N, C-alpha and C positions, 0 to 999 in steps of 0.2 A: 900619582897622589902627591903630593911636593907639602909636608908635613908644614905646619906652621912653629917660626919662633915663638917662644914662654916669654915673654913679657913680666913685667913687675909690673906690678898696680897701686895707685894710687886716687884716692876720694879723699876731693875738695871739696868741704860745706861752708856756708856763709849764714857765722854765728853772731848774728843782732847785739846792738846797747843795749846793758841795765843798768842796775844801781850800783855797778861797782867797775863795769871794763866797756869798753868803747869797740864798735865793729871791729871781730872775728874772722878769723879764716881759720879754719882747722883742716889738718892734712894726717891721714891716714895709709900708713905704708900698708894697704893689705897681707900682702907676705907678710911683715916681720908685725904684721897683729903693734905697732904703734903710732900713736896720735904725737901732734904739737900743733898746739895753735898759738898764733903770730898774730899782731896788733896789726889795721887793714890800713892799710899804703891808702889816702884817700888821693894821691896824683896820678894812683892809675885806677881804670874802669872797666868794675869786673871782673867775676872770681875769676874768671881763665888766665887773664893777665895778673891778677894778685898771685895765683900757682905757679906763674909762670916768671916771674920776678925769683920769686924764692927760693923755687930752683937751678932758676938761675946764677944765683947765688951760693947754695948747694954746691954748685958744679954737674946737678944729677943734669944727661940730655932727656926730655922728652920727646920723642919721638911720633907721639899719636896721643887721641884726644876723644874721649865721647862724651858727650849730654846727655846721657836717658830723660824722658819730655816729664815733667813732671813730678820727678821726683827731689828736686834742688841741689844736685853736689852731681859733680863735674868728674871723670875717671883721668886716667892720664898714665902713660904704656912710656914702661925704658926698659931699656936694654943692661942699665946698671944694678948691677946685683950685691954690689957693693960696697960705693959711698949709701954713711946712714943719718937718716933722716931727724933731723934737731933743729933747735930754734936757734934762726941766727937775727930776732930782735932783742934779747934778753930772754927769759923763759918767763913763761908766764904762765905755760903748762907743761905737762911733758908725761905722757904713758906710754909709763913700761910692760 
């Protein structure tokens, strides 16, 4: 049996607008336990497209994704273990 390749996993959630911020998306690097929050890009539809746009700007190639039913987030997978997750639209929030 062939051993599956290890992948880096990110979770992506939608954060609703509140009294202080518009809609946002939060990406968490589950391997390094780091999260960043990005402004919602209203020219893109859906959480998947928001995330793919951000990862493209970061230069992280996404190789697959999963949407756990009813969980409110998506999981994205990459073989890129080197590129640092960072905010691309001005820091809103970064957790180390």
